[in-house]
Steps between C-alpha positions, in 0.01 A plus 500: 500500500182405313664167392580436870139559601355271226747220598418557864118471455523193276706289724355252754515574875858435608390352835267198493368570848181700467372650829132595546367752240818481292419203267361733231399858426127446566480485881686827538325671206164390650595646842608830346188511275272447803699761693457767229128429451448506877673834561375675185146376468359265765659670802379857426150370402478301822601798710286758306217513755701381801695683763876435523577193712699538820786264434748639757552172680532294182748751353716500811517118489575509126781755553652298785496183282664694221768648723587157642485325167723752324747521790538122518527471122773770501704325772466162322584650163816679613613191698446282194676726252807552728500146636363180344427661158853653485383747227755680281354847505690608191327230288215313666349183362249251637637212704530170313198272524701244700638752747438401860343839575291525184170454693602796715534713184162374368303567820659838571422614145149365526450661838571840341255429222231394748550823693421691179164322487445598866566865408185500279289502814610857559290620213201302624528681832505835312172401313319393820608822673415712196851632473475517121755783462775260625424256212713693249646374173836461676346294779319257264779477244758432768291221664411330169849530367670359813278192502526415130871576454569282807315218336673560166842494659443175680334337203746596224820569693474277804512563870772729649789651315525869410130574547510358856774745587305795353173428680687496835504879484123491454463295816693771695262768365190297575612439864538874543176575318281267703666621820385848399149371427474332837638805685267724307200284598588549867511881455189525274295694757765771537468593130768583252782282365807375680806720435685226327239412242664667206831325569335168403478636144862619529609147602302358211678733260843409647406132458431545126819701453706221666325237294559700179872549581552136579319388182715726286808357675384148409424598137846644451657161578515319178608174660193490721231353285274341758352825629502716184122490427408538864736797537383663175134484600589604860672816373205593277226451754711677763498816283123461454448482876742788569294723270164380653611535862672832434179627353316380807744664736489836316118504485456388858772670696613801297205628285244430778702719742514785248131470442431516874730796539312690223164412660611657824 
């Protein structure tokens, strides 16, 4: 596996078309560096002597945009994979550079990457509202990872292919998640969480289990070389996220209930 990774990192980008922010590592690393400094140092210092901002209207608009963006992306992605892309789900590879629908694959993949950049605004809203408890290690790691691994995949592997199939599940989760956020913002005055909040985490866990299972299925096919590295990494990071999200679920929805019961 190590030899595959070294060969992968040393090779030139397989697709000569470089969309905005994907020509080198520096634009994305700069954005993520600014993001981390902003949420860990600058933001808390800026808000230290200020009251939380009321961003209800801005957050509602943001959530609506995210719902629409992810829903449209999901529809387009499924249509592309089943239709023009004609993906072989048992062994997925990127479309050839001269394929008539290659630009579809490029822009759909890039649209997902751009959406991960949009997701960073969520943390900025937490800072401005002084919701520091929501900026957990899992929250920050997940956002940074999704942006950078999206770039790495497009830069070193190309647009589309096995990774494009995997992230489609993430689009489903995000459509559900931002729908919850929007619905929650409408019910903020009533207090408490919506009854289906915990099921978002359950769906996320199911997502990672499906991704892990499919990656293992790909790895076990010796004649499928195009997706081996993508599938290997996908299986490893799926296990990491299963552990992190399981830990979050246990602490938030199981241990917290026991603590409240004892307190009563």
